[in-house]
C-alpha positions as CSV (number, residue, x, y, z in Angstrom):
1,D,-44.6,122.9,-22.2
2,V,-42.4,125.0,-20.0
3,A,-39.5,123.2,-18.3
4,L,-36.5,124.3,-16.2
5,L,-33.2,124.2,-18.1
6,S,-31.8,121.8,-15.5
7,E,-34.7,119.4,-16.1
8,V,-34.2,119.5,-19.9
9,R,-30.4,119.1,-19.6
10,S,-30.8,116.1,-17.2
11,R,-33.4,114.5,-19.5
12,F,-31.7,115.0,-22.9
13,L,-28.0,115.2,-22.3
14,K,-26.4,111.9,-23.2
15,S,-22.8,112.6,-22.5
16,I,-20.3,115.1,-21.2
17,D,-16.8,115.2,-22.6
18,V,-14.2,116.8,-20.3
19,Y,-10.9,117.9,-21.9
20,I,-8.1,117.8,-19.4
21,P,-4.5,118.6,-20.1
22,V,-2.3,115.7,-19.0
23,E,-0.2,118.0,-16.9
24,Q,-3.2,118.7,-14.6
25,L,-3.6,115.0,-13.7
26,D,-1.0,114.7,-11.0
27,S,-2.1,112.6,-8.0
28,E,-3.7,115.6,-6.2
29,G,-5.4,116.9,-9.4
30,S,-6.8,113.5,-10.4
31,Q,-8.1,112.8,-6.9
32,R,-9.9,116.2,-6.7
33,F,-11.3,115.7,-10.2
34,F,-12.7,112.2,-9.5
35,E,-14.1,113.2,-6.1
36,L,-16.0,116.0,-7.9
37,I,-17.4,113.6,-10.5
38,A,-18.3,110.9,-7.9
39,S,-20.2,113.5,-5.9
40,H,-22.7,114.1,-8.8
41,P,-24.1,110.6,-9.7
42,G,-26.6,110.5,-12.5
43,R,-27.5,109.0,-15.9
44,S,-25.3,111.0,-18.3
45,T,-22.1,109.3,-19.6
46,F,-18.9,110.9,-18.6
47,R,-15.9,110.8,-21.0
48,L,-12.5,112.0,-20.1
49,M,-10.4,113.4,-22.9
50,L,-6.7,113.8,-22.1
51,T,-5.1,116.5,-24.1
52,H,-1.5,117.4,-24.8
53,G,-0.9,120.6,-26.6
54,T,-3.4,121.7,-29.2
55,D,-3.3,118.7,-31.5
56,I,-3.6,115.6,-29.4
57,S,-6.6,114.3,-27.4
58,L,-6.9,110.8,-26.1
59,P,-10.3,109.5,-25.0
60,V,-10.3,107.6,-21.8
61,V,-13.3,105.3,-21.1
62,V,-14.6,105.8,-17.6
63,N,-17.4,103.3,-17.3
64,K,-17.6,103.6,-13.5
65,F,-19.1,107.1,-13.5
66,K,-22.3,108.4,-14.8
67,V,-23.1,112.0,-13.8
68,E,-26.0,114.3,-13.2
69,P,-25.3,117.4,-15.3
70,S,-26.2,119.9,-12.5
71,N,-25.4,123.5,-12.6
72,E,-23.0,123.0,-9.7
73,L,-21.1,120.2,-11.5
74,L,-20.8,122.1,-14.8
75,E,-19.7,125.3,-13.1
76,A,-17.0,123.5,-11.1
77,L,-15.8,121.6,-14.2
78,S,-15.8,124.7,-16.5
79,K,-13.6,126.6,-14.1
80,D,-10.6,124.4,-14.8
81,Y,-11.5,122.3,-17.9
82,Q,-13.0,122.6,-21.4
83,L,-16.3,120.8,-21.7
84,S,-18.2,119.4,-24.7
85,F,-21.8,118.0,-24.6
86,S,-23.8,115.6,-26.8
87,K,-27.5,114.8,-26.9
């Protein structure tokens, strides 16, 4: 079978981890970030990983949001944040 990458990604991607430096989550940055996430509802779990320096990352459970891993969302997130995916 031949399938579009966006279809395969949407069907098989279970979660997206977004690594965000703590410094970027001021009130303006966090509002912009969550507006972006909220504008792409879907079935994939979204996990926020707060980072500080290179050695510390803290997972934050965000049960409210599930996202559609569209090209637009991934491009927007990858401009400012580090992403990790799991299937």
